[in-house]
C-alpha positions in Angstrom: 101.4 119.5 65.1 102.6 116.8 67.5 103.0 113.3 66.0 101.4 111.3 68.8 98.4 108.9 68.8 96.1 108.1 71.6 96.7 104.5 72.6 93.0 104.0 73.7 90.9 105.5 71.0 93.5 106.1 68.2 92.8 109.9 67.9 95.7 111.7 66.3 94.9 115.3 67.5 96.1 115.5 71.1 96.2 118.9 72.8 99.0 120.2 75.0 97.7 120.8 78.5 101.0 121.2 80.4 104.5 122.3 79.4 107.4 121.8 81.9 110.9 122.3 80.5 111.3 119.7 77.7 108.2 117.7 78.8 104.6 118.1 77.6 101.5 116.5 78.9 99.1 115.7 76.0 95.4 114.9 76.3 93.2 113.2 73.8 90.1 115.4 73.1 88.0 112.3 72.5 88.6 109.9 75.4 90.5 112.3 77.7 93.6 110.1 78.1 96.7 112.1 79.0 100.3 111.1 78.5 103.8 112.4 78.9 105.6 113.5 75.7 108.2 112.7 74.7 108.3 109.3 76.4 111.3 109.2 78.8 113.9 106.4 78.8 112.0 104.0 81.1 115.2 102.2 82.3 116.4 105.6 83.5 113.2 106.5 85.2 113.0 103.1 87.0 116.5 103.6 88.3 115.4 106.8 89.9 113.2 105.0 92.4 116.0 104.9 95.0 116.2 106.0 98.6 116.5 109.7 97.5 113.2 109.4 95.6 111.3 108.2 98.6 113.0 110.6 101.0 112.8 113.7 98.8 109.1 113.1 98.0 108.3 112.0 101.6 106.8 108.8 100.3 106.4 106.0 102.9 109.4 107.0 105.0 109.8 106.9 108.8 112.9 107.6 110.8 111.7 106.1 114.1 109.6 103.1 115.2 107.0 105.6 116.5 106.8 107.3 113.1 106.5 104.0 111.4 103.6 102.9 113.6 101.9 106.3 112.8 102.5 105.8 109.1 101.0 102.3 109.2 98.0 103.6 111.2 97.6 106.4 108.7 96.6 103.8 106.0 93.5 102.8 108.0 91.0 104.8 105.8 92.2 102.8 102.8 91.9 99.6 104.7 88.4 100.4 105.8 87.5 101.2 102.2 88.8 97.8 101.1 87.1 96.0 103.9 83.7 97.3 102.7 84.4 95.4 99.5 86.0 92.3 101.0 86.0 91.5 104.7 89.2 89.5 104.4 91.3 87.1 102.3 94.5 87.3 100.3 95.5 90.8 99.3 98.2 92.0 96.9 99.4 95.6 96.9 101.2 96.4 93.6 103.7 99.3 94.0 103.6 98.8 97.8 106.7 101.0 98.5 107.9 100.2 102.0 104.6 98.5 102.9 102.7 100.8 105.3 99.4 99.9 103.7 100.2 96.2 103.8 101.1 96.5 107.5 97.8 98.1 108.2 95.9 95.5 106.1 97.6 92.7 107.9 96.6 94.1 111.2 93.0 94.1 109.9 93.1 90.4 109.1 94.2 90.2 105.5 96.8 87.8 104.2 99.1 90.3 102.5 101.8 90.3 99.8 103.4 93.1 97.8 105.2 94.0 94.7 107.7 96.9 94.5 110.3 97.9 92.0 112.5 99.8 94.4 115.2 97.8 96.1 115.4 100.4 98.9 111.6 100.2 99.6 111.5 96.4 99.5 114.3 96.2 102.1 112.5 98.7 104.3 109.3 96.7 104.2 110.9 93.4 104.8 113.2 94.4 107.6 111.1 96.9 109.5 107.6 95.3 109.0 108.4 91.7 108.3 106.4 91.8 105.1 106.4 89.4 102.1 107.4 91.8 99.2 108.6 90.7 95.8 111.0 93.1 94.1 110.0 93.6 90.5 107.1 94.5 88.3 103.8 92.9 87.2 105.7 91.7 84.2 108.6 90.1 86.1 106.9 88.7 89.3 105.0 85.4 89.3 102.0 84.3 91.5 99.6 81.4 91.1 96.5 82.1 89.1 93.4 83.2 91.0 95.5 83.8 94.1 94.1 87.0 95.5 90.7 88.3 96.7 91.9 91.9 96.5 94.5 93.6 94.4 95.3 97.3 95.2 97.4 99.9 93.4 97.8 103.1 95.4 99.3 105.9 93.2 101.3 103.5 91.0 99.0 103.0 88.0 100.1 106.3 86.4 103.8 105.0 86.4 103.2 101.9 84.3 104.6 101.8 80.8 101.6 99.8 79.5 98.5 100.3 81.7 96.3 98.0 79.7 98.8 95.2 79.5 99.7 95.5 83.2 96.0 95.2 84.1 95.6 92.1 81.9 98.7 90.5 83.5 97.4 91.3 87.1 94.0 89.9 86.2 95.5 86.4 86.1 96.2 86.6 89.8 92.7 87.8 90.8 90.0 85.4 91.9 86.8 85.3 89.7 84.9 87.2 92.4 87.9 89.4 93.4 88.1 93.1 93.3 90.8 95.5 92.0 91.1 99.0 93.6 93.2 101.7 92.0 93.8 105.2 93.3 95.5 107.8 91.1 95.5 111.5 90.3 92.5 113.0 88.5 94.0 115.3 85.9 90.5 116.5 85.0 89.9 117.8 88.5 89.0 121.3 89.6 92.3 121.3 91.6 94.3 120.4 88.5 92.9 123.4 86.7 93.4 125.8 89.7 96.9 124.7 90.6 98.0 124.6 87.0 101.6 123.5 86.4 102.1 123.4 90.2 99.5 120.7 90.7 101.0 117.8 92.6 99.4 115.2 90.3 101.6 116.0 87.3 104.9 114.8 89.0 106.9 115.0 85.7 108.6 112.8 84.5 107.6 110.0 86.9 103.9 110.0 85.9 103.7 108.7 82.3 99.9 108.8 82.2 97.3 111.3 83.3 93.8 110.1 83.7 90.3 111.6 84.1 87.4 109.5 85.4 86.3 109.0 81.8 89.7 107.9 80.5 90.5 105.7 83.5 87.2 103.8 83.0 88.0 103.3 79.3 91.5 101.9 80.1 89.9 99.3 82.5 87.2 98.4 80.0 89.8 97.9 77.4 91.7 95.5 79.7 88.6 93.4 80.3 87.4 94.8 83.6 83.9 95.9 84.7 84.1 99.2 86.5 81.9 99.2 89.5 82.5 102.8 90.7 84.8 105.7 90.4 85.0 108.1 93.4 86.6 111.5 93.5 88.1 113.4 96.4 87.1 116.9 97.5 89.0 120.0 96.4 92.0 120.8 98.5 92.5 124.1 96.7 89.0 125.3 97.7 89.4 124.0 101.3 92.6 126.0 101.7 90.9 129.2 100.3 87.9 128.7 102.6 90.1 128.3 105.7 91.3 131.8 105.2 87.7 133.2 105.2 86.2 132.7 108.7 82.6 133.1 107.6 83.1 130.2 105.2 85.2 127.8 107.2 82.2 126.1 108.8 80.7 125.4 105.4 83.8 123.9 103.7 82.9 120.3 104.5 79.6 120.8 102.6 81.0 122.8 99.7 84.4 121.3 99.0 83.0 117.8 98.0 81.1 119.6 95.2 84.5 120.3 93.5 87.0 117.6 92.6 90.4 117.3 94.2 93.6 115.5 93.3 92.7 111.9 93.7 90.1 109.4 92.4 89.5 105.8 93.3 88.2 103.1 91.0 86.8 99.7 91.9 86.6 97.0 89.3 85.9 93.3 88.8 86.9 91.0 86.0 84.3 91.1 83.2 83.1 87.4 83.0 81.8 88.1 79.6 85.3 88.7 78.1 
């Protein structure tokens, strides 16, 4: 029996759902929170967010100015999503990497700032896009209270050592009517089950937490937020299968959204009653 306790509901009977080398991903049967076990040396993991990490994983990298412009434009769907929530204002992107989303948001009229732990990524965003990016974490960087209309976290929340504490710290920077948007992998998805240990959302040992819509909502509620919605993406696994079957290819846009894919997106506001 594994000696590990769920940090959200306190259950002491987690199940192993993934085994990779010395690492295991455990999931609480009660609230569905998943976590990496054993917990890695966080100082060692943080030090791995260097140039090689971004290049090897093809995260926010661009060799030429043309590629950079294309990468920035490629963030337009995320910006459109945010603009449906807030037409403009001050926006903070936490874990902004080299700032492609920030660049796109700035072009759409937002006043943008970023936080990024990687020295390499910060340098790229400052030098190539002229962005205001602070190097550090939510715990080490300081902003005035109620500074931002929007705070975003695109595929960074699962890297935090303390998700609840990090959300509570970030809440200080959000205006009373501000919104927080988080996108992260959905470990309870159809695709996670189909791809198994090869699923891209595990990314062991970088991802310390593995959420389902249920557990993600509970983490935000614990941190004092009101969850407005959680959206899931359509299945990539099923789309790839249907592409190989000509008779089904025309129906994939209707069928694939019925099965959940890698990502989910949550929108929350501060709970004024807390």
